[in-house]
VOVEX-371018 format. One record per residue: chain; x, y, z of N, C-alpha, C in turn; residue number from 1; residue in three letters. Coordinates in steps of 0.1 Angstrom, whole numbers, plus 5000, padded with zeros to 4 digits. Layout:
REM residues N
<rec unit="A" n_x="X" n_y="Y" n_z="Z" ca_x="X" ca_y="Y" ca_z="Z" c_x="X" c_y="Y" c_z="Z" pos="NUM" code="ALA"/>
...
//
This chain:
REM residues 131
<rec unit="A" n_x="5241" n_y="4933" n_z="5007" ca_x="5234" ca_y="4936" ca_z="4994" c_x="5223" c_y="4927" c_z="4994" pos="1" code="MET"/>
<rec unit="A" n_x="5223" n_y="4912" n_z="4998" ca_x="5213" ca_y="4903" ca_z="4996" c_x="5198" c_y="4908" c_z="5002" pos="2" code="PHE"/>
<rec unit="A" n_x="5201" n_y="4914" n_z="5014" ca_x="5190" ca_y="4918" ca_z="5024" c_x="5182" c_y="4931" c_z="5016" pos="3" code="PHE"/>
<rec unit="A" n_x="5192" n_y="4939" n_z="5010" ca_x="5188" ca_y="4951" ca_z="5001" c_x="5179" c_y="4946" c_z="4991" pos="4" code="LYS"/>
<rec unit="A" n_x="5183" n_y="4936" n_z="4984" ca_x="5176" ca_y="4932" ca_z="4971" c_x="5164" c_y="4924" c_z="4977" pos="5" code="ASP"/>
<rec unit="A" n_x="5163" n_y="4917" n_z="4987" ca_x="5151" ca_y="4910" ca_z="4992" c_x="5141" c_y="4921" c_z="4998" pos="6" code="GLN"/>
<rec unit="A" n_x="5145" n_y="4931" n_z="5004" ca_x="5135" ca_y="4941" ca_z="5007" c_x="5130" c_y="4949" c_z="4995" pos="7" code="ARG"/>
<rec unit="A" n_x="5139" n_y="4952" n_z="4987" ca_x="5133" ca_y="4959" ca_z="4974" c_x="5123" c_y="4950" c_z="4968" pos="8" code="LYS"/>
<rec unit="A" n_x="5124" n_y="4936" n_z="4966" ca_x="5118" ca_y="4928" ca_z="4959" c_x="5105" c_y="4926" c_z="4967" pos="9" code="ASP"/>
<rec unit="A" n_x="5106" n_y="4927" n_z="4977" ca_x="5091" ca_y="4925" ca_z="4986" c_x="5083" c_y="4939" c_z="4982" pos="10" code="ALA"/>
<rec unit="A" n_x="5089" n_y="4951" n_z="4982" ca_x="5081" ca_y="4962" ca_z="4979" c_x="5076" c_y="4963" c_z="4966" pos="11" code="ALA"/>
<rec unit="A" n_x="5084" n_y="4956" n_z="4956" ca_x="5080" ca_y="4955" ca_z="4942" c_x="5069" c_y="4946" c_z="4939" pos="12" code="ARG"/>
<rec unit="A" n_x="5069" n_y="4935" n_z="4948" ca_x="5057" ca_y="4928" ca_z="4947" c_x="5044" c_y="4931" c_z="4953" pos="13" code="GLN"/>
<rec unit="A" n_x="5046" n_y="4940" n_z="4963" ca_x="5035" ca_y="4945" ca_z="4967" c_x="5028" c_y="4956" c_z="4958" pos="14" code="LEU"/>
<rec unit="A" n_x="5037" n_y="4963" n_z="4951" ca_x="5030" ca_y="4973" ca_z="4940" c_x="5027" c_y="4965" c_z="4929" pos="15" code="MET"/>
<rec unit="A" n_x="5032" n_y="4955" n_z="4926" ca_x="5026" ca_y="4948" ca_z="4916" c_x="5012" c_y="4942" c_z="4917" pos="16" code="ALA"/>
<rec unit="A" n_x="5012" n_y="4936" n_z="4930" ca_x="4998" ca_y="4933" ca_z="4934" c_x="4988" c_y="4942" c_z="4935" pos="17" code="ALA"/>
<rec unit="A" n_x="4992" n_y="4954" n_z="4940" ca_x="4981" ca_y="4966" ca_z="4939" c_x="4977" c_y="4969" c_z="4924" pos="18" code="PHE"/>
<rec unit="A" n_x="4990" n_y="4970" n_z="4918" ca_x="4987" ca_y="4971" ca_z="4900" c_x="4977" c_y="4962" c_z="4894" pos="19" code="ASN"/>
<rec unit="A" n_x="4978" n_y="4949" n_z="4895" ca_x="4972" ca_y="4938" ca_z="4891" c_x="4957" c_y="4937" c_z="4897" pos="20" code="ALA"/>
<rec unit="A" n_x="4956" n_y="4944" n_z="4909" ca_x="4944" ca_y="4942" ca_z="4917" c_x="4941" c_y="4929" c_z="4921" pos="21" code="HIS"/>
<rec unit="A" n_x="4950" n_y="4921" n_z="4926" ca_x="4952" ca_y="4906" ca_z="4929" c_x="4952" c_y="4906" c_z="4944" pos="22" code="ASP"/>
<rec unit="A" n_x="4941" n_y="4904" n_z="4949" ca_x="4940" ca_y="4903" ca_z="4963" c_x="4948" c_y="4891" c_z="4972" pos="23" code="HIS"/>
<rec unit="A" n_x="4950" n_y="4880" n_z="4963" ca_x="4955" ca_y="4868" ca_z="4967" c_x="4971" c_y="4870" c_z="4968" pos="24" code="LEU"/>
<rec unit="A" n_x="4978" n_y="4877" n_z="4957" ca_x="4989" ca_y="4881" ca_z="4957" c_x="4993" c_y="4893" c_z="4970" pos="25" code="ALA"/>
<rec unit="A" n_x="4985" n_y="4898" n_z="4970" ca_x="4984" ca_y="4910" ca_z="4981" c_x="4986" c_y="4904" c_z="4995" pos="26" code="LEU"/>
<rec unit="A" n_x="4979" n_y="4895" n_z="4998" ca_x="4978" ca_y="4887" ca_z="5010" c_x="4992" c_y="4880" c_z="5010" pos="27" code="ALA"/>
<rec unit="A" n_x="4997" n_y="4875" n_z="5001" ca_x="5010" ca_y="4868" ca_z="5003" c_x="5023" c_y="4878" c_z="5005" pos="28" code="LYS"/>
<rec unit="A" n_x="5019" n_y="4891" n_z="5001" ca_x="5033" ca_y="4899" ca_z="5004" c_x="5031" c_y="4907" c_z="5018" pos="29" code="CYS"/>
<rec unit="A" n_x="5021" n_y="4904" n_z="5025" ca_x="5019" ca_y="4911" ca_z="5038" c_x="5021" c_y="4902" c_z="5049" pos="30" code="ILE"/>
<rec unit="A" n_x="5026" n_y="4907" n_z="5061" ca_x="5024" ca_y="4898" ca_z="5072" c_x="5010" c_y="4897" c_z="5080" pos="31" code="THR"/>
<rec unit="A" n_x="5009" n_y="4887" n_z="5088" ca_x="4996" ca_y="4886" ca_z="5092" c_x="4990" c_y="4899" c_z="5101" pos="32" code="ALA"/>
<rec unit="A" n_x="5001" n_y="4906" n_z="5106" ca_x="4998" ca_y="4915" ca_z="5118" c_x="5001" c_y="4930" c_z="5110" pos="33" code="ASP"/>
<rec unit="A" n_x="5002" n_y="4930" n_z="5096" ca_x="5005" ca_y="4942" ca_z="5088" c_x="4998" c_y="4952" c_z="5093" pos="34" code="CYS"/>
<rec unit="A" n_x="5003" n_y="4965" n_z="5092" ca_x="4996" ca_y="4978" ca_z="5093" c_x="4999" c_y="4986" c_z="5082" pos="35" code="THR"/>
<rec unit="A" n_x="4987" n_y="4990" n_z="5075" ca_x="4986" ca_y="5002" ca_z="5063" c_x="4982" c_y="5015" c_z="5073" pos="36" code="PHE"/>
<rec unit="A" n_x="4990" n_y="5025" n_z="5066" ca_x="4987" ca_y="5039" ca_z="5074" c_x="4985" c_y="5048" c_z="5060" pos="37" code="ILE"/>
<rec unit="A" n_x="4973" n_y="5056" n_z="5059" ca_x="4971" ca_y="5063" ca_z="5048" c_x="4979" c_y="5077" c_z="5050" pos="38" code="ASP"/>
<rec unit="A" n_x="4977" n_y="5085" n_z="5039" ca_x="4982" ca_y="5098" ca_z="5040" c_x="4975" c_y="5108" c_z="5048" pos="39" code="SER"/>
<rec unit="A" n_x="4966" n_y="5105" n_z="5055" ca_x="4958" ca_y="5113" ca_z="5066" c_x="4961" c_y="5107" c_z="5079" pos="40" code="SER"/>
<rec unit="A" n_x="4968" n_y="5096" n_z="5082" ca_x="4974" ca_y="5090" ca_z="5094" c_x="4963" c_y="5080" c_z="5099" pos="41" code="GLY"/>
<rec unit="A" n_x="4954" n_y="5076" n_z="5090" ca_x="4944" ca_y="5066" ca_z="5093" c_x="4951" c_y="5052" c_z="5093" pos="42" code="GLY"/>
<rec unit="A" n_x="4945" n_y="5042" n_z="5101" ca_x="4953" ca_y="5029" ca_z="5102" c_x="4943" c_y="5019" c_z="5098" pos="43" code="ARG"/>
<rec unit="A" n_x="4949" n_y="5008" n_z="5092" ca_x="4942" ca_y="4993" ca_z="5091" c_x="4952" c_y="4983" c_z="5097" pos="44" code="LEU"/>
<rec unit="A" n_x="4946" n_y="4975" n_z="5104" ca_x="4956" ca_y="4964" ca_z="5108" c_x="4952" c_y="4951" c_z="5107" pos="45" code="GLU"/>
<rec unit="A" n_x="4962" n_y="4943" n_z="5104" ca_x="4959" ca_y="4929" ca_z="5101" c_x="4956" c_y="4926" c_z="5086" pos="46" code="GLY"/>
<rec unit="A" n_x="4961" n_y="4914" n_z="5083" ca_x="4960" ca_y="4909" ca_z="5067" c_x="4948" c_y="4909" c_z="5063" pos="47" code="ARG"/>
<rec unit="A" n_x="4937" n_y="4902" n_z="5068" ca_x="4923" ca_y="4901" ca_z="5063" c_x="4917" c_y="4915" c_z="5062" pos="48" code="SER"/>
<rec unit="A" n_x="4919" n_y="4922" n_z="5073" ca_x="4914" ca_y="4939" ca_z="5072" c_x="4919" c_y="4946" c_z="5057" pos="49" code="ASN"/>
<rec unit="A" n_x="4931" n_y="4945" n_z="5057" ca_x="4938" ca_y="4952" ca_z="5047" c_x="4935" c_y="4946" c_z="5032" pos="50" code="ILE"/>
<rec unit="A" n_x="4934" n_y="4934" n_z="5032" ca_x="4931" ca_y="4929" ca_z="5020" c_x="4917" c_y="4930" c_z="5015" pos="51" code="VAL"/>
<rec unit="A" n_x="4906" n_y="4930" n_z="5023" ca_x="4892" ca_y="4933" ca_z="5022" c_x="4891" c_y="4948" c_z="5019" pos="52" code="GLU"/>
<rec unit="A" n_x="4899" n_y="4957" n_z="5025" ca_x="4898" ca_y="4971" ca_z="5024" c_x="4905" c_y="4974" c_z="5010" pos="53" code="ALA"/>
<rec unit="A" n_x="4914" n_y="4967" n_z="5006" ca_x="4919" ca_y="4970" ca_z="4993" c_x="4910" c_y="4964" c_z="4982" pos="54" code="THR"/>
<rec unit="A" n_x="4902" n_y="4953" n_z="4984" ca_x="4893" ca_y="4949" ca_z="4973" c_x="4883" c_y="4958" c_z="4974" pos="55" code="ARG"/>
<rec unit="A" n_x="4878" n_y="4966" n_z="4984" ca_x="4867" ca_y="4974" ca_z="4983" c_x="4870" c_y="4987" c_z="4976" pos="56" code="MET"/>
<rec unit="A" n_x="4884" n_y="4991" n_z="4980" ca_x="4889" ca_y="5004" ca_z="4972" c_x="4891" c_y="5001" c_z="4956" pos="57" code="PHE"/>
<rec unit="A" n_x="4896" n_y="4990" n_z="4952" ca_x="4898" ca_y="4986" ca_z="4940" c_x="4883" c_y="4986" c_z="4930" pos="58" code="MET"/>
<rec unit="A" n_x="4874" n_y="4981" n_z="4937" ca_x="4861" ca_y="4982" ca_z="4935" c_x="4856" c_y="4997" c_z="4931" pos="59" code="THR"/>
<rec unit="A" n_x="4860" n_y="5005" n_z="4940" ca_x="4855" ca_y="5019" ca_z="4939" c_x="4865" c_y="5028" c_z="4929" pos="60" code="MET"/>
<rec unit="A" n_x="4878" n_y="5023" n_z="4927" ca_x="4887" ca_y="5031" ca_z="4918" c_x="4893" c_y="5019" c_z="4909" pos="61" code="GLU"/>
<rec unit="A" n_x="4886" n_y="5014" n_z="4900" ca_x="4889" ca_y="5003" ca_z="4890" c_x="4904" c_y="5007" c_z="4882" pos="62" code="PRO"/>
<rec unit="A" n_x="4904" n_y="5021" n_z="4879" ca_x="4915" ca_y="5025" ca_z="4871" c_x="4928" c_y="5028" c_z="4879" pos="63" code="GLU"/>
<rec unit="A" n_x="4928" n_y="5025" n_z="4894" ca_x="4938" ca_y="5029" ca_z="4900" c_x="4951" c_y="5021" c_z="4895" pos="64" code="PHE"/>
<rec unit="A" n_x="4961" n_y="5030" n_z="4897" ca_x="4975" ca_y="5022" ca_z="4891" c_x="4986" c_y="5030" c_z="4899" pos="65" code="HIS"/>
<rec unit="A" n_x="4996" n_y="5023" n_z="4902" ca_x="5009" ca_y="5031" ca_z="4909" c_x="5020" c_y="5028" c_z="4899" pos="66" code="ILE"/>
<rec unit="A" n_x="5027" n_y="5041" n_z="4897" ca_x="5038" ca_y="5041" ca_z="4891" c_x="5049" c_y="5044" c_z="4898" pos="67" code="GLU"/>
<rec unit="A" n_x="5060" n_y="5035" n_z="4904" ca_x="5071" ca_y="5040" ca_z="4911" c_x="5082" c_y="5043" c_z="4902" pos="68" code="VAL"/>
<rec unit="A" n_x="5088" n_y="5056" n_z="4906" ca_x="5099" ca_y="5062" ca_z="4898" c_x="5112" c_y="5057" c_z="4905" pos="69" code="ASP"/>
<rec unit="A" n_x="5112" n_y="5055" n_z="4918" ca_x="5124" ca_y="5051" ca_z="4927" c_x="5123" c_y="5044" c_z="4937" pos="70" code="SER"/>
<rec unit="A" n_x="5131" n_y="5034" n_z="4940" ca_x="5133" ca_y="5027" ca_z="4953" c_x="5146" c_y="5030" c_z="4960" pos="71" code="TYR"/>
<rec unit="A" n_x="5146" n_y="5030" n_z="4973" ca_x="5156" ca_y="5032" ca_z="4982" c_x="5156" c_y="5024" c_z="4994" pos="72" code="SER"/>
<rec unit="A" n_x="5165" n_y="5017" n_z="4997" ca_x="5164" ca_y="5007" ca_z="5008" c_x="5172" c_y="5014" c_z="5019" pos="73" code="VAL"/>
<rec unit="A" n_x="5167" n_y="5017" n_z="5033" ca_x="5172" ca_y="5022" ca_z="5044" c_x="5169" c_y="5013" c_z="5055" pos="74" code="VAL"/>
<rec unit="A" n_x="5180" n_y="5007" n_z="5059" ca_x="5178" ca_y="4996" ca_z="5070" c_x="5167" c_y="4986" c_z="5067" pos="75" code="GLY"/>
<rec unit="A" n_x="5156" n_y="4984" n_z="5075" ca_x="5147" ca_y="4974" ca_z="5071" c_x="5136" c_y="4981" c_z="5064" pos="76" code="ASP"/>
<rec unit="A" n_x="5136" n_y="4989" n_z="5059" ca_x="5126" ca_y="4999" ca_z="5052" c_x="5130" c_y="5002" c_z="5037" pos="77" code="GLU"/>
<rec unit="A" n_x="5119" n_y="5003" n_z="5029" ca_x="5121" ca_y="5006" ca_z="5014" c_x="5112" c_y="5019" c_z="5013" pos="78" code="VAL"/>
<rec unit="A" n_x="5118" n_y="5029" n_z="5007" ca_x="5114" ca_y="5041" ca_z="5006" c_x="5111" c_y="5042" c_z="4990" pos="79" code="LEU"/>
<rec unit="A" n_x="5099" n_y="5046" n_z="4986" ca_x="5096" ca_y="5048" ca_z="4973" c_x="5090" c_y="5062" c_z="4969" pos="80" code="MET"/>
<rec unit="A" n_x="5092" n_y="5065" n_z="4958" ca_x="5088" ca_y="5078" ca_z="4952" c_x="5080" c_y="5076" c_z="4937" pos="81" code="GLN"/>
<rec unit="A" n_x="5068" n_y="5081" n_z="4937" ca_x="5062" ca_y="5079" ca_z="4922" c_x="5048" c_y="5088" c_z="4922" pos="82" code="GLY"/>
<rec unit="A" n_x="5039" n_y="5080" n_z="4915" ca_x="5026" ca_y="5086" ca_z="4916" c_x="5015" c_y="5075" c_z="4913" pos="83" code="GLU"/>
<rec unit="A" n_x="5002" n_y="5081" n_z="4916" ca_x="4991" ca_y="5072" ca_z="4914" c_x="4983" c_y="5077" c_z="4904" pos="84" code="THR"/>
<rec unit="A" n_x="4974" n_y="5070" n_z="4896" ca_x="4965" ca_y="5073" ca_z="4887" c_x="4951" c_y="5068" c_z="4892" pos="85" code="THR"/>
<rec unit="A" n_x="4942" n_y="5076" n_z="4892" ca_x="4928" ca_y="5073" ca_z="4896" c_x="4918" c_y="5081" c_z="4889" pos="86" code="ALA"/>
<rec unit="A" n_x="4905" n_y="5079" n_z="4888" ca_x="4895" ca_y="5089" ca_z="4887" c_x="4893" c_y="5100" c_z="4897" pos="87" code="LYS"/>
<rec unit="A" n_x="4894" n_y="5095" n_z="4910" ca_x="4894" ca_y="5106" ca_z="4920" c_x="4906" c_y="5113" c_z="4921" pos="88" code="ASP"/>
<rec unit="A" n_x="4906" n_y="5126" n_z="4918" ca_x="4918" ca_y="5137" ca_z="4920" c_x="4925" c_y="5137" c_z="4933" pos="89" code="PRO"/>
<rec unit="A" n_x="4917" n_y="5132" n_z="4943" ca_x="4924" ca_y="5131" ca_z="4957" c_x="4932" c_y="5121" c_z="4958" pos="90" code="LEU"/>
<rec unit="A" n_x="4931" n_y="5109" n_z="4949" ca_x="4939" ca_y="5098" ca_z="4948" c_x="4949" c_y="5098" c_z="4940" pos="91" code="VAL"/>
<rec unit="A" n_x="4947" n_y="5103" n_z="4929" ca_x="4957" ca_y="5104" ca_z="4917" c_x="4966" c_y="5118" c_z="4920" pos="92" code="ALA"/>
<rec unit="A" n_x="4979" n_y="5112" n_z="4928" ca_x="4988" ca_y="5124" ca_z="4931" c_x="5001" c_y="5118" c_z="4930" pos="93" code="LYS"/>
<rec unit="A" n_x="5011" n_y="5128" n_z="4931" ca_x="5024" ca_y="5124" ca_z="4935" c_x="5025" c_y="5119" c_z="4949" pos="94" code="ASP"/>
<rec unit="A" n_x="5033" n_y="5109" n_z="4950" ca_x="5033" ca_y="5103" ca_z="4961" c_x="5047" c_y="5097" c_z="4968" pos="95" code="ARG"/>
<rec unit="A" n_x="5048" n_y="5094" n_z="4981" ca_x="5059" ca_y="5088" ca_z="4986" c_x="5054" c_y="5076" c_z="4993" pos="96" code="LEU"/>
<rec unit="A" n_x="5060" n_y="5065" n_z="4996" ca_x="5055" ca_y="5053" ca_z="5001" c_x="5069" c_y="5049" c_z="5012" pos="97" code="TRP"/>
<rec unit="A" n_x="5065" n_y="5041" n_z="5023" ca_x="5074" ca_y="5036" ca_z="5031" c_x="5070" c_y="5022" c_z="5033" pos="98" code="ARG"/>
<rec unit="A" n_x="5078" n_y="5011" n_z="5031" ca_x="5073" ca_y="4998" ca_z="5035" c_x="5085" c_y="4992" c_z="5043" pos="99" code="ALA"/>
<rec unit="A" n_x="5081" n_y="4986" n_z="5054" ca_x="5088" ca_y="4980" ca_z="5066" c_x="5088" c_y="4966" c_z="5062" pos="100" code="ARG"/>
<rec unit="A" n_x="5101" n_y="4960" n_z="5061" ca_x="5098" ca_y="4944" ca_z="5057" c_x="5106" c_y="4937" c_z="5067" pos="101" code="VAL"/>
<rec unit="A" n_x="5097" n_y="4926" n_z="5070" ca_x="5102" ca_y="4916" ca_z="5082" c_x="5100" c_y="4903" c_z="5072" pos="102" code="GLU"/>
<rec unit="A" n_x="5111" n_y="4895" n_z="5073" ca_x="5115" ca_y="4882" ca_z="5067" c_x="5108" c_y="4880" c_z="5055" pos="103" code="ASP"/>
<rec unit="A" n_x="5111" n_y="4890" n_z="5046" ca_x="5106" ca_y="4888" ca_z="5030" c_x="5094" c_y="4895" c_z="5028" pos="104" code="GLY"/>
<rec unit="A" n_x="5084" n_y="4902" n_z="5039" ca_x="5072" ca_y="4904" ca_z="5038" c_x="5070" c_y="4920" c_z="5043" pos="105" code="ARG"/>
<rec unit="A" n_x="5059" n_y="4926" n_z="5039" ca_x="5057" ca_y="4938" ca_z="5043" c_x="5049" c_y="4938" c_z="5055" pos="106" code="ILE"/>
<rec unit="A" n_x="5056" n_y="4944" n_z="5066" ca_x="5050" ca_y="4945" ca_z="5080" c_x="5042" c_y="4958" c_z="5084" pos="107" code="ALA"/>
<rec unit="A" n_x="5046" n_y="4969" n_z="5076" ca_x="5041" ca_y="4982" ca_z="5078" c_x="5041" c_y="4989" c_z="5063" pos="108" code="GLU"/>
<rec unit="A" n_x="5032" n_y="4994" n_z="5059" ca_x="5030" ca_y="5004" ca_z="5046" c_x="5024" c_y="5015" c_z="5050" pos="109" code="PHE"/>
<rec unit="A" n_x="5031" n_y="5027" n_z="5044" ca_x="5025" ca_y="5040" ca_z="5047" c_x="5026" c_y="5048" c_z="5034" pos="110" code="GLN"/>
<rec unit="A" n_x="5017" n_y="5056" n_z="5032" ca_x="5016" ca_y="5064" ca_z="5018" c_x="5016" c_y="5080" c_z="5023" pos="111" code="THR"/>
<rec unit="A" n_x="5024" n_y="5087" n_z="5017" ca_x="5023" ca_y="5101" ca_z="5017" c_x="5019" c_y="5110" c_z="5006" pos="112" code="TYR"/>
<rec unit="A" n_x="5013" n_y="5121" n_z="5009" ca_x="5011" ca_y="5128" ca_z="4996" c_x="5010" c_y="5144" c_z="5001" pos="113" code="CYS"/>
<rec unit="A" n_x="5009" n_y="5153" n_z="4990" ca_x="5008" ca_y="5166" ca_z="4995" c_x="4995" c_y="5170" c_z="4993" pos="114" code="ASP"/>
<rec unit="A" n_x="4990" n_y="5180" n_z="5000" ca_x="4975" ca_y="5185" ca_z="4997" c_x="4967" c_y="5178" c_z="5005" pos="115" code="GLY"/>
<rec unit="A" n_x="4953" n_y="5178" n_z="5002" ca_x="4943" ca_y="5173" ca_z="5008" c_x="4943" c_y="5157" c_z="5007" pos="116" code="GLU"/>
<rec unit="A" n_x="4944" n_y="5149" n_z="5018" ca_x="4944" ca_y="5132" ca_z="5014" c_x="4932" c_y="5129" c_z="5016" pos="117" code="PRO"/>
<rec unit="A" n_x="4930" n_y="5117" n_z="5009" ca_x="4918" ca_y="5109" ca_z="5010" c_x="4920" c_y="5100" c_z="5022" pos="118" code="ARG"/>
<rec unit="A" n_x="4909" n_y="5099" n_z="5032" ca_x="4912" ca_y="5091" ca_z="5045" c_x="4907" c_y="5076" c_z="5040" pos="119" code="GLN"/>
<rec unit="A" n_x="4914" n_y="5069" n_z="5034" ca_x="4911" ca_y="5057" ca_z="5028" c_x="4910" c_y="5047" c_z="5042" pos="120" code="LEU"/>
<rec unit="A" n_x="4920" n_y="5046" n_z="5050" ca_x="4918" ca_y="5038" ca_z="5059" c_x="4905" c_y="5037" c_z="5067" pos="121" code="ALA"/>
<rec unit="A" n_x="4900" n_y="5051" n_z="5071" ca_x="4887" ca_y="5052" ca_z="5078" c_x="4876" c_y="5048" c_z="5070" pos="122" code="ARG"/>
<rec unit="A" n_x="4876" n_y="5052" n_z="5056" ca_x="4865" ca_y="5049" ca_z="5048" c_x="4863" c_y="5035" c_z="5045" pos="123" code="LEU"/>
<rec unit="A" n_x="4875" n_y="5030" n_z="5042" ca_x="4875" ca_y="5014" ca_z="5041" c_x="4873" c_y="5005" c_z="5054" pos="124" code="LEU"/>
<rec unit="A" n_x="4878" n_y="5009" n_z="5064" ca_x="4878" ca_y="5003" ca_z="5077" c_x="4864" c_y="5002" c_z="5080" pos="125" code="GLY"/>
<rec unit="A" n_x="4856" n_y="5014" n_z="5080" ca_x="4841" ca_y="5013" ca_z="5082" c_x="4834" c_y="5005" c_z="5074" pos="126" code="GLN"/>
<rec unit="A" n_x="4838" n_y="5005" n_z="5059" ca_x="4829" ca_y="4999" ca_z="5050" c_x="4831" c_y="4982" c_z="5053" pos="127" code="GLY"/>
<rec unit="A" n_x="4843" n_y="4978" n_z="5055" ca_x="4847" ca_y="4965" ca_z="5059" c_x="4840" c_y="4960" c_z="5072" pos="128" code="ALA"/>
<rec unit="A" n_x="4838" n_y="4970" n_z="5083" ca_x="4831" ca_y="4966" ca_z="5094" c_x="4816" c_y="4964" c_z="5091" pos="129" code="ASP"/>
<rec unit="A" n_x="4810" n_y="4971" n_z="5082" ca_x="4796" ca_y="4969" ca_z="5079" c_x="4793" c_y="4957" c_z="5071" pos="130" code="GLN"/>
<rec unit="A" n_x="4804" n_y="4951" n_z="5064" ca_x="4799" ca_y="4939" ca_z="5056" c_x="4800" c_y="4927" c_z="5063" pos="131" code="MET"/>
//
């Protein structure tokens, strides 16, 4: 039970950091070698890349918000269901998320949605490389 609570707490802290648009809190929530996988299968790897890409995304989508309706723990993963709100209709969707937790931090985070996904990892990864 302790580990399940710890894993769920790690996922809740990650979602709270996203909702607060707090990049420092996000950095504390994820491992140094964390992988982010967007709903189109694009990947970002490493804490600094993910934090910078998230900062850029929040600048593009200042109204972005995550509402998680349910959390389920399966092994070392937390599965979440909910929705996002944003100006861009390709971002504002019902979603599923999967977070793999290691030592109380998120080591891998993946988002899923129906329909045409926004290729955020590719878009933001290219932007981060150009900065």
